[in-house]
ZAMARGU-4260 file (C-alpha; in steps of 0.2 Angstrom, whole numbers, plus 5000, padded with zeros to 4 digits):
<rodrens>
0) 6092/6371/5452 | 6082/6355/5458 | 6082/6353/5477 | 6075/6337/5485 | 6071/6340/5503
5) 6070/6324/5513 | 6063/6322/5531 | 6068/6306/5539 | 6056/6292/5546 | 6052/6294/5564
10) 6053/6278/5574 | 6039/6271/5585 | 6041/6284/5599 | 6029/6292/5612 | 6027/6307/5601
15) 6025/6298/5584 | 6007/6293/5588 | 6010/6279/5576 | 5996/6268/5584 | 5983/6282/5584
20) 5985/6286/5565 | 5975/6270/5560 | 5960/6277/5570 | 5960/6294/5561 | 5966/6289/5543
25) 5982/6300/5544 | 6000/6296/5540 | 6010/6307/5552 | 6007/6317/5567 | 6016/6333/5561
30) 6024/6340/5545 | 6043/6344/5544 | 6041/6362/5548 | 6060/6365/5547 | 6062/6360/5529
35) 6046/6369/5524 | 6053/6385/5532 | 6070/6382/5523 | 6061/6379/5507 | 6053/6396/5508
40) 6070/6404/5510 | 6076/6397/5493 | 6075/6406/5476 | 6057/6405/5469 | 6063/6400/5452
45) 6071/6384/5459 | 6062/6368/5458 | 6058/6360/5475 | 6052/6343/5479 | 6049/6337/5497
50) 6048/6319/5503 | 6043/6315/5521 | 6047/6297/5524 | 6033/6297/5537 | 6021/6300/5523
55) 6028/6293/5507 | 6043/6283/5500 | 6059/6290/5494 | 6060/6284/5476 | 6074/6281/5464
60) 6066/6294/5453 | 6066/6307/5466 | 6085/6305/5468 | 6088/6305/5450 | 6079/6321/5448
65) 6088/6331/5461 | 6104/6341/5459 | 6106/6342/5478 | 6098/6334/5493 | 6093/6344/5509
70) 6091/6334/5524 | 6085/6339/5541 | 6084/6328/5557 | 6083/6327/5575 | 6094/6315/5586
75) 6080/6302/5586 | 6081/6301/5567 | 6099/6295/5566 | 6095/6277/5559 | 6084/6284/5546
80) 6097/6297/5541 | 6110/6284/5539 | 6099/6274/5527 | 6095/6290/5517 | 6114/6295/5516
85) 6117/6278/5509 | 6104/6280/5496 | 6111/6297/5491 | 6128/6290/5490 | 6123/6276/5478
90) 6116/6290/5466 | 6131/6301/5469 | 6120/6315/5476 | 6127/6329/5487 | 6119/6330/5504
95) 6117/6346/5513 | 6112/6342/5531 | 6105/6353/5545 | 6095/6352/5561 | 6098/6347/5579
100) 6106/6330/5575 | 6120/6338/5565 | 6122/6354/5575 | 6128/6344/5590 | 6134/6328/5581
105) 6139/6331/5563 | 6156/6322/5565 | 6147/6305/5566 | 6142/6307/5547 | 6158/6306/5537
110) 6149/6303/5521 | 6140/6320/5522 | 6152/6334/5516 | 6141/6350/5519 | 6132/6355/5535
115) 6121/6370/5541 | 6125/6370/5560 | 6113/6379/5571 | 6100/6392/5565 | 6100/6395/5546
120) 6092/6412/5543 | 6109/6421/5542 | 6118/6408/5532 | 6105/6402/5519 | 6109/6417/5507
125) 6128/6412/5507 | 6123/6393/5504 | 6112/6399/5490 | 6126/6409/5482 | 6138/6394/5484
130) 6126/6382/5476 | 6124/6393/5461 | 6143/6395/5459 | 6146/6377/5463 | 6158/6381/5477
135) 6150/6373/5493 | 6158/6375/5509 | 6160/6361/5522 | 6151/6371/5536 | 6139/6385/5536
140) 6137/6392/5554 | 6135/6409/5563 | 6138/6412/5582 | 6124/6425/5581 | 6106/6422/5587
145) 6097/6429/5572 | 6081/6439/5574 | 6066/6429/5567 | 6055/6444/5562 | 6059/6440/5543
150) 6056/6422/5543 | 6045/6418/5528 | 6029/6409/5528 | 6032/6390/5526 | 6030/6382/5509
155) 6014/6372/5513 | 6012/6369/5494 | 6026/6356/5496 | 6015/6344/5507 | 5998/6337/5507
160) 5991/6343/5523 | 5977/6330/5524 | 5990/6317/5528 | 5994/6325/5545 | 5985/6326/5561
165) 5991/6343/5566 | 6000/6358/5557 | 6015/6367/5565 | 6021/6385/5566 | 6034/6394/5577
170) 6032/6410/5586 | 6048/6411/5597 | 6065/6403/5600 | 6074/6401/5616 | 6069/6399/5634
175) 6074/6410/5649 | 6077/6395/5661 | 6093/6385/5663 | 6088/6367/5666 | 6104/6356/5666
180) 6098/6342/5655 | 6090/6353/5642 | 6098/6357/5625 | 6086/6370/5620 | 6097/6384/5627
185) 6112/6376/5618 | 6104/6378/5601 | 6093/6393/5604 | 6099/6403/5619 | 6091/6409/5635
190) 6084/6425/5628 | 6067/6422/5619 | 6066/6429/5601 | 6049/6431/5594 | 6041/6434/5577
195) 6029/6449/5576 | 6010/6445/5580 | 6006/6450/5562 | 6019/6438/5555 | 6012/6423/5564
200) 5994/6427/5561 | 5999/6428/5542 | 6006/6410/5544 | 5990/6405/5552 | 5980/6414/5538
205) 5990/6405/5525 | 5985/6388/5533 | 5967/6393/5533 | 5967/6398/5515 | 5973/6381/5510
210) 5958/6374/5519 | 5966/6369/5536 | 5953/6370/5550 | 5960/6359/5563 | 5974/6359/5576
215) 5990/6369/5575 | 6005/6365/5586 | 6015/6381/5591 | 6032/6372/5592 | 6041/6385/5603
220) 6054/6380/5616 | 6043/6389/5629 | 6028/6399/5622 | 6028/6410/5637 | 6046/6414/5638
225) 6042/6432/5634 | 6025/6434/5642 | 6023/6452/5636 | 6025/6447/5618 | 6015/6431/5620
230) 6000/6442/5626 | 6002/6453/5612 | 6001/6438/5600 | 5986/6431/5609 | 5976/6447/5607
235) 5980/6447/5588 | 5975/6428/5587 | 5958/6431/5596 | 5954/6446/5584 | 5960/6435/5569
240) 5949/6420/5574 | 5934/6431/5576 | 5937/6439/5559 | 5941/6423/5550 | 5927/6413/5559
245) 5940/6398/5559 | 5939/6383/5570 | 5958/6381/5571 | 5964/6377/5588 | 5981/6376/5596
250) 5993/6366/5607 | 6010/6371/5613 | 6024/6370/5626 | 6026/6381/5641 | 6034/6382/5659
255) 6024/6379/5675 | 6024/6398/5679 | 6010/6399/5666 | 5998/6394/5681 | 6004/6410/5690
260) 5996/6421/5677 | 5977/6420/5676 | 5976/6433/5663 | 5988/6424/5652 | 5978/6408/5654
265) 5962/6416/5650 | 5969/6424/5634 | 5976/6407/5629 | 5959/6399/5631 | 5951/6413/5622
270) 5963/6412/5608 | 5959/6393/5605 | 5972/6384/5615 | 5967/6367/5620 | 5983/6358/5626
275) 5999/6363/5634 | 6015/6352/5637 | 6024/6356/5654 | 6041/6349/5660 | 6035/6343/5677
280) 6050/6331/5678 | 6049/6325/5696 | 6040/6326/5713 | 6058/6326/5721 | 6063/6343/5727
285) 6081/6337/5728 | 6081/6332/5710 | 6073/6348/5704 | 6087/6358/5713 | 6100/6346/5706
290) 6095/6349/5688 | 6091/6368/5692 | 6073/6366/5687 | 6070/6380/5700 | 6054/6386/5692
295) 6046/6370/5698 | 6052/6371/5715 | 6043/6379/5730 | 6026/6375/5723 | 6012/6362/5723
300) 6014/6354/5706 | 5998/6345/5707 | 5989/6361/5710 | 5998/6369/5696 | 5992/6356/5684
305) 5974/6357/5691 | 5974/6376/5689 | 5977/6375/5671 | 5964/6361/5669 | 5951/6372/5677
310) 5955/6386/5665 | 5951/6374/5651 | 5969/6368/5646 | 5973/6349/5645 | 5990/6347/5653
315) 6002/6335/5645 | 6017/6332/5655 | 6036/6327/5654 | 6043/6317/5669 | 6061/6311/5671
320) 6069/6297/5682 | 6087/6294/5685 | 6093/6310/5694 | 6108/6308/5706 | 6096/6313/5720
325) 6082/6300/5716 | 6079/6288/5730 | 6073/6270/5728 | 6055/6275/5730 | 6055/6286/5715
330) 6044/6275/5704 | 6030/6274/5717 | 6032/6293/5719 | 6031/6297/5701 | 6016/6285/5698
335) 6006/6293/5713 | 6011/6311/5707 | 6005/6307/5689 | 5989/6299/5694 | 5984/6312/5707
340) 5987/6326/5694 | 5977/6319/5681 | 5990/6321/5668 | 5983/6309/5655 | 5997/6311/5642
345) 6012/6307/5654 | 6029/6306/5645 | 6041/6298/5657 | 6059/6295/5652 | 6075/6290/5660
350) 6087/6304/5661 | 6098/6307/5645 | 6113/6317/5644 | 6111/6326/5627 | 6126/6332/5618
355) 6133/6349/5623 | 6122/6351/5638 | 6128/6356/5655 | 6123/6339/5661 | 6133/6331/5647
360) 6149/6342/5651 | 6147/6338/5670 | 6146/6319/5667 | 6161/6320/5655 | 6171/6328/5669
365) 6165/6314/5681 | 6170/6300/5669 | 6152/6294/5668 | 6147/6296/5650 | 6146/6279/5642
370) 6138/6281/5625 | 6128/6293/5615 | 6109/6296/5616 | 6097/6289/5604 | 6086/6304/5606
375) 6071/6293/5610 | 6063/6300/5627 | 6054/6283/5631 | 6068/6271/5627 | 6074/6261/5642
380) 6092/6266/5640 | 6104/6276/5651 | 6119/6284/5642 | 6129/6287/5658 | 6133/6278/5674
385) 6119/6282/5686 | 6120/6283/5705 | 6106/6271/5708 | 6109/6253/5701 | 6107/6253/5682
390) 6096/6237/5682 | 6085/6244/5695 | 6082/6260/5685 | 6079/6251/5669 | 6067/6238/5675
395) 6058/6250/5687 | 6056/6262/5672 | 6048/6248/5661 | 6036/6243/5675 | 6031/6261/5678
400) 6027/6264/5660 | 6017/6248/5659 | 6008/6252/5675 | 6004/6270/5669 | 5996/6264/5653
405) 5988/6249/5660 | 5969/6251/5655 | 5962/6253/5673 | 5975/6266/5679 | 5974/6275/5662
410) 5955/6277/5662 | 5956/6282/5681 | 5968/6296/5676 | 5956/6302/5662 | 5942/6303/5675
415) 5952/6313/5687 | 5957/6325/5672 | 5939/6326/5667 | 5933/6330/5684 | 5945/6345/5685
420) 5944/6350/5667 | 5932/6365/5662 | 5931/6364/5643 | 5930/6381/5634 | 5915/6376/5623
425) 5903/6362/5619 | 5911/6345/5616 | 5897/6334/5609 | 5899/6339/5591 | 5906/6324/5580
430) 5913/6326/5563 | 5913/6311/5551 | 5931/6308/5556 | 5926/6308/5574 | 5913/6295/5570
435) 5925/6284/5560 | 5938/6285/5575 | 5924/6281/5587 | 5919/6265/5577 | 5937/6259/5576
440) 5940/6262/5595 | 5923/6253/5598 | 5930/6237/5590 | 5948/6238/5595 | 5947/6244/5613
445) 5929/6238/5617 | 5929/6221/5609 | 5946/6215/5604 | 5958/6222/5617 | 5961/6214/5634
450) 5957/6230/5643 | 5939/6230/5636 | 5930/6228/5653 | 5939/6244/5659 | 5935/6252/5643
455) 5917/6249/5644 | 5916/6254/5663 | 5925/6270/5658 | 5914/6272/5642 | 5897/6271/5652
460) 5903/6281/5667 | 5908/6295/5656 | 5893/6295/5645 | 5881/6295/5660 | 5890/6306/5672
465) 5900/6318/5660 | 5891/6318/5643 | 5897/6335/5639 | 5915/6328/5640 | 5911/6311/5632
470) 5920/6316/5615 | 5936/6322/5625 | 5936/6306/5635 | 5935/6294/5619 | 5949/6305/5611
475) 5960/6301/5626 | 5955/6283/5626 | 5961/6281/5608 | 5977/6290/5612 | 5980/6278/5626
480) 5981/6264/5614 | 5996/6271/5606 | 6005/6274/5623 | 6001/6256/5629 | 6009/6249/5613
485) 6024/6260/5616 | 6025/6254/5634 | 6023/6236/5629 | 6039/6235/5619 | 6050/6244/5630
</rodrens>
């Protein structure tokens, strides 16, 4: 059996980091972990070929070679998926599709006849049997939340890791919280399910053995959803890193109550965690209550961020505008909130009603849903009728994004972050890749770009006042160029 696994092209979004890749000679930010994991569940004697459209072209020869095409996608990939399906149709190739895009929206793809809806561990054996017998079903789905303690090590041999900025693994699925706008609990539930520590360490060791010695994104919905299990894992990672003498480090996503557990913070830093993404959402208490983001309520969110920064974790933040309880001063409040917190990587988006979420169902009942979402967090589009004026929200959002990533404001935010940030180790060692990125940034940001005067002020200030953090500062300056380009074309 010849299986072609295809990962769609990611558009120019906040998390694509497209405009950073040129600095570091990479082709994509992250590998297609879902497809690599599915590939590991298929029979070892099958011939597999993976095409990631963020890294390479899908050639006619790939389609001619394949017996079947496996396609996995998120909502943001919809346009690329349609192009892939047309290509497959032209070659009369059967497509089997899975992933979040299809789990909640498969009816929008009439040319695809076979779907894996939801998690695949329990249905892949039946899919394999049906492929072998030539009797494919229309849907493969289970209402169960499968245990993930038997998920195999991803098939890293199907990609070229050097093309990616960061590798990816998964420890848990699900989140204990109940935010109205979030589709995580729709797809993965509210009871976190984890792999065993030994299982995840084996995945990390497999990366180390193929020569990976850089960042790994632990893609969990909420890495600390089960704190007890997380602490057990961290102890194993600490021991493994010491044994393996590896420089692999980590980034992940967590809820704000991470800051309430000093032991957990210390363990994460000791295990090599450098960055954590938090859903901070909004400084409006009324809006937090509206969306049931209750874990963010009754706390000083700026101090929450600063606590984590002082532990040695760079906080990346998600922010939302467009709640029913937002007032007309929300753009100023969000800007001040983000600047004061020193959240350099601030992903601000207009509220989106994702399919099957409680928000979506509520707005359907209220007759306010107007269109489907594109899945792009930073696209200036509302898919429902807001309480505030639509034009006011869209224009204000565009202005806020430009203001946040305008060079002077952005570099000020880096300085605020560096003042709070206690790095866990020396930050002056430069690899050859670092030197190349620095030289490119020197030309693009310091000579060619209109923000060059702010760049040089930031450059010299950091070099003189915070030399131990100079490397981190330049890294963030480079990333800012991507965000500025994304904001420019909103």
